[in-house]
N, CA and C atoms as a LAMMPS dump frame, in Angstrom:
ITEM: TIMESTEP
0
ITEM: NUMBER OF ATOMS
255
ITEM: BOX BOUNDS ff ff ff
-5.0000000000000000e+02 5.0000000000000000e+02
-5.0000000000000000e+02 5.0000000000000000e+02
-5.0000000000000000e+02 5.0000000000000000e+02
ITEM: ATOMS id mol type element x y z
1 1 1 N -415.303 47.55 369.572
2 1 2 C -415.082 48.984 369.695
3 1 3 C -414.519 49.258 371.099
4 2 1 N -413.349 49.871 371.195
5 2 2 C -412.778 50.16 372.513
6 2 3 C -413.58 51.23 373.24
7 3 1 N -413.641 51.085 374.541
8 3 2 C -414.357 52.071 375.351
9 3 3 C -413.595 53.398 375.341
10 4 1 N -414.333 54.482 375.343
11 4 2 C -413.714 55.799 375.382
12 4 3 C -413.201 56.07 376.784
13 5 1 N -412.058 56.688 376.885
14 5 2 C -411.456 56.986 378.178
15 5 3 C -411.49 58.5 378.38
16 6 1 N -412.317 58.987 379.315
17 6 2 C -412.385 60.436 379.525
18 6 3 C -411.05 61.034 379.964
19 7 1 N -410.175 60.225 380.585
20 7 2 C -408.87 60.734 380.98
21 7 3 C -408.011 61.071 379.767
22 8 1 N -408.248 60.397 378.643
23 8 2 C -407.512 60.737 377.418
24 8 3 C -407.86 62.159 376.979
25 9 1 N -409.135 62.522 377.077
26 9 2 C -409.559 63.886 376.733
27 9 3 C -408.966 64.892 377.713
28 10 1 N -408.921 64.538 378.972
29 10 2 C -408.344 65.428 379.981
30 10 3 C -406.847 65.607 379.731
31 11 1 N -406.16 64.525 379.401
32 11 2 C -404.725 64.618 379.124
33 11 3 C -404.481 65.507 377.902
34 12 1 N -405.309 65.355 376.888
35 12 2 C -405.186 66.203 375.69
36 12 3 C -405.352 67.673 376.068
37 13 1 N -406.302 67.967 376.949
38 13 2 C -406.517 69.351 377.399
39 13 3 C -405.292 69.881 378.142
40 14 1 N -404.643 69.028 378.924
41 14 2 C -403.429 69.438 379.647
42 14 3 C -402.307 69.73 378.654
43 15 1 N -402.111 68.833 377.703
44 15 2 C -401.048 69.002 376.712
45 15 3 C -401.261 70.284 375.897
46 16 1 N -402.51 70.56 375.546
47 16 2 C -402.827 71.733 374.72
48 16 3 C -403.057 72.993 375.551
49 17 1 N -403.005 72.861 376.883
50 17 2 C -403.308 73.976 377.781
51 17 3 C -404.629 74.648 377.379
52 18 1 N -405.634 73.816 377.239
53 18 2 C -406.95 74.246 376.765
54 18 3 C -407.667 75.079 377.819
55 19 1 N -407.85 76.35 377.515
56 19 2 C -408.504 77.264 378.469
57 19 3 C -409.948 76.865 378.768
58 20 1 N -410.59 76.211 377.824
59 20 2 C -411.971 75.774 378.037
60 20 3 C -412.063 74.698 379.118
61 21 1 N -410.963 74.031 379.403
62 21 2 C -410.965 72.957 380.408
63 21 3 C -410.756 73.474 381.825
64 22 1 N -410.295 74.719 381.971
65 22 2 C -410.1 75.27 383.32
66 22 3 C -411.42 75.278 384.069
67 23 1 N -411.399 74.793 385.286
68 23 2 C -412.605 74.732 386.101
69 23 3 C -413.358 73.423 385.966
70 24 1 N -413.013 72.615 384.959
71 24 2 C -413.699 71.339 384.773
72 24 3 C -413.025 70.209 385.532
73 25 1 N -411.709 70.33 385.748
74 25 2 C -410.957 69.313 386.474
75 25 3 C -409.598 69.889 386.856
76 26 1 N -408.895 69.172 387.703
77 26 2 C -407.5 69.469 388.015
78 26 3 C -406.739 68.159 387.86
79 27 1 N -405.413 68.273 387.763
80 27 2 C -404.614 67.053 387.689
81 27 3 C -403.51 67.103 388.731
82 28 1 N -403.257 65.949 389.328
83 28 2 C -402.194 65.823 390.31
84 28 3 C -401.02 65.075 389.717
85 29 1 N -399.825 65.422 390.165
86 29 2 C -398.61 64.754 389.709
87 29 3 C -398.064 63.965 390.895
88 30 1 N -398.093 62.652 390.783
89 30 2 C -397.702 61.788 391.897
90 30 3 C -396.26 62.006 392.346
91 31 1 N -395.36 62.302 391.43
92 31 2 C -393.94 62.427 391.789
93 31 3 C -393.65 63.696 392.589
94 32 1 N -394.5 64.727 392.436
95 32 2 C -394.277 65.979 393.158
96 32 3 C -395.291 66.208 394.269
97 33 1 N -396.458 65.557 394.179
98 33 2 C -397.513 65.761 395.164
99 33 3 C -398.263 67.065 394.966
100 34 1 N -398.168 67.638 393.774
101 34 2 C -398.796 68.927 393.473
102 34 3 C -399.938 68.722 392.485
103 35 1 N -401.006 69.535 392.62
104 35 2 C -402.064 69.498 391.615
105 35 3 C -402.203 70.866 390.959
106 36 1 N -402.604 70.834 389.682
107 36 2 C -402.635 72.039 388.838
108 36 3 C -403.923 72.132 388.032
109 37 1 N -404.122 73.311 387.474
110 37 2 C -405.168 73.524 386.474
111 37 3 C -404.671 72.952 385.144
112 38 1 N -405.577 72.663 384.216
113 38 2 C -405.142 72.165 382.904
114 38 3 C -404.268 73.173 382.138
115 39 1 N -404.401 74.44 382.426
116 39 2 C -403.652 75.468 381.691
117 39 3 C -402.359 75.886 382.377
118 40 1 N -401.949 75.205 383.419
119 40 2 C -400.747 75.599 384.152
120 40 3 C -399.539 75.653 383.221
121 41 1 N -398.737 76.686 383.409
122 41 2 C -397.555 76.891 382.568
123 41 3 C -396.354 76.072 383.029
124 42 1 N -396.534 75.237 384.025
125 42 2 C -395.42 74.421 384.514
126 42 3 C -395.015 73.379 383.465
127 43 1 N -393.864 72.792 383.694
128 43 2 C -393.367 71.752 382.8
129 43 3 C -394.334 70.567 382.806
130 44 1 N -394.547 69.967 381.662
131 44 2 C -395.481 68.853 381.548
132 44 3 C -394.935 67.611 382.242
133 45 1 N -395.762 66.984 383.069
134 45 2 C -395.327 65.738 383.721
135 45 3 C -395.452 64.558 382.757
136 46 1 N -394.873 63.459 383.139
137 46 2 C -395.069 62.228 382.367
138 46 3 C -396.5 61.758 382.59
139 47 1 N -397.104 61.222 381.562
140 47 2 C -398.51 60.802 381.628
141 47 3 C -398.739 59.764 382.726
142 48 1 N -397.783 58.863 382.925
143 48 2 C -397.978 57.802 383.907
144 48 3 C -397.908 58.302 385.345
145 49 1 N -397.555 59.555 385.547
146 49 2 C -397.495 60.136 386.897
147 49 3 C -398.686 61.05 387.196
148 50 1 N -399.612 61.16 386.252
149 50 2 C -400.737 62.094 386.372
150 50 3 C -401.994 61.376 386.84
151 51 1 N -402.695 62.03 387.759
152 51 2 C -403.992 61.545 388.24
153 51 3 C -404.971 62.703 388.121
154 52 1 N -406.151 62.439 387.575
155 52 2 C -407.141 63.493 387.36
156 52 3 C -408.187 63.501 388.48
157 53 1 N -408.643 64.7 388.811
158 53 2 C -409.665 64.889 389.847
159 53 3 C -410.737 65.836 389.315
160 54 1 N -411.977 65.582 389.691
161 54 2 C -413.079 66.449 389.276
162 54 3 C -413.021 67.799 389.973
163 55 1 N -412.493 67.808 391.204
164 55 2 C -412.447 69.052 391.978
165 55 3 C -411.107 69.193 392.692
166 56 1 N -410.79 70.424 393.051
167 56 2 C -409.582 70.691 393.837
168 56 3 C -409.714 70.041 395.212
169 57 1 N -410.919 70.024 395.757
170 57 2 C -411.14 69.4 397.067
171 57 3 C -410.79 67.915 397.025
172 58 1 N -411.101 67.252 395.932
173 58 2 C -410.768 65.828 395.796
174 58 3 C -409.256 65.63 395.736
175 59 1 N -408.556 66.529 395.066
176 59 2 C -407.094 66.446 394.999
177 59 3 C -406.483 66.668 396.38
178 60 1 N -407.018 67.637 397.112
179 60 2 C -406.541 67.889 398.475
180 60 3 C -406.771 66.664 399.363
181 61 1 N -407.955 66.073 399.241
182 61 2 C -408.295 64.905 400.047
183 61 3 C -407.386 63.718 399.728
184 62 1 N -406.86 63.671 398.499
185 62 2 C -405.958 62.587 398.095
186 62 3 C -404.515 62.866 398.514
187 63 1 N -404.285 64.012 399.16
188 63 2 C -402.955 64.305 399.675
189 63 3 C -402.095 65.209 398.822
190 64 1 N -402.654 65.767 397.761
191 64 2 C -401.9 66.686 396.905
192 64 3 C -401.998 68.1 397.458
193 65 1 N -401.015 68.943 397.133
194 65 2 C -401.087 70.355 397.522
195 65 3 C -401.219 71.205 396.266
196 66 1 N -401.78 72.388 396.43
197 66 2 C -402.04 73.276 395.295
198 66 3 C -400.749 73.85 394.716
199 67 1 N -400.709 73.956 393.423
200 67 2 C -399.582 74.556 392.703
201 67 3 C -399.499 76.042 393.045
202 68 1 N -398.305 76.523 393.257
203 68 2 C -398.127 77.942 393.558
204 68 3 C -398.079 78.782 392.295
205 69 1 N -397.933 78.131 391.167
206 69 2 C -397.856 78.867 389.907
207 69 3 C -399.249 79.164 389.334
208 70 1 N -400.092 78.136 389.219
209 70 2 C -401.417 78.348 388.62
210 70 3 C -402.519 78.569 389.648
211 71 1 N -402.227 78.326 390.919
212 71 2 C -403.155 78.571 392.028
213 71 3 C -404.561 77.999 391.785
214 72 1 N -404.677 76.686 391.718
215 72 2 C -405.968 76.071 391.391
216 72 3 C -407.056 76.239 392.446
217 73 1 N -406.703 76.725 393.636
218 73 2 C -407.727 76.947 394.659
219 73 3 C -408.414 78.304 394.514
220 74 1 N -407.816 79.189 393.745
221 74 2 C -408.408 80.509 393.529
222 74 3 C -409.379 80.451 392.356
223 75 1 N -410.352 81.339 392.375
224 75 2 C -411.325 81.388 391.283
225 75 3 C -410.605 81.732 389.986
226 76 1 N -411.015 81.079 388.925
227 76 2 C -410.414 81.351 387.619
228 76 3 C -410.851 82.737 387.143
229 77 1 N -409.868 83.582 386.891
230 77 2 C -410.141 84.929 386.423
231 77 3 C -409.384 85.132 385.122
232 78 1 N -410.098 85.561 384.104
233 78 2 C -409.459 85.848 382.825
234 78 3 C -408.692 87.16 382.965
235 79 1 N -407.368 87.149 382.776
236 79 2 C -406.595 88.386 382.964
237 79 3 C -407.006 89.511 382.014
238 80 1 N -407.524 89.156 380.863
239 80 2 C -407.977 90.19 379.917
240 80 3 C -409.294 90.818 380.377
241 81 1 N -410.159 90.004 380.973
242 81 2 C -411.447 90.531 381.442
243 81 3 C -411.224 91.523 382.591
244 82 1 N -410.203 91.292 383.38
245 82 2 C -409.911 92.192 384.507
246 82 3 C -409.475 93.557 384.033
247 83 1 N -408.955 93.653 382.825
248 83 2 C -408.478 94.929 382.299
249 83 3 C -409.578 95.755 381.631
250 84 1 N -410.696 95.122 381.371
251 84 2 C -411.81 95.836 380.735
252 84 3 C -412.652 96.51 381.81
253 85 1 N -412.868 97.801 381.668
254 85 2 C -413.624 98.543 382.68
255 85 3 C -415.027 98.802 382.238
């Protein structure tokens, strides 16, 4: 029986832009040096260029910078929840 690879689940969450995965991990793209949330609307990187991190701090420590599009250093806020008063 092959061992389960948690990175496969993380990659699936990135491909599906799974909102439930936001806040659980971030991913860095080696070719750009940028890290993103799983739900980032940016173009999908090649799988072999992706590195997963448990926290944004770990991605920063590895030399990646935060994406300007999904802003992974900011608290995750549901845009619909912000509209409810």
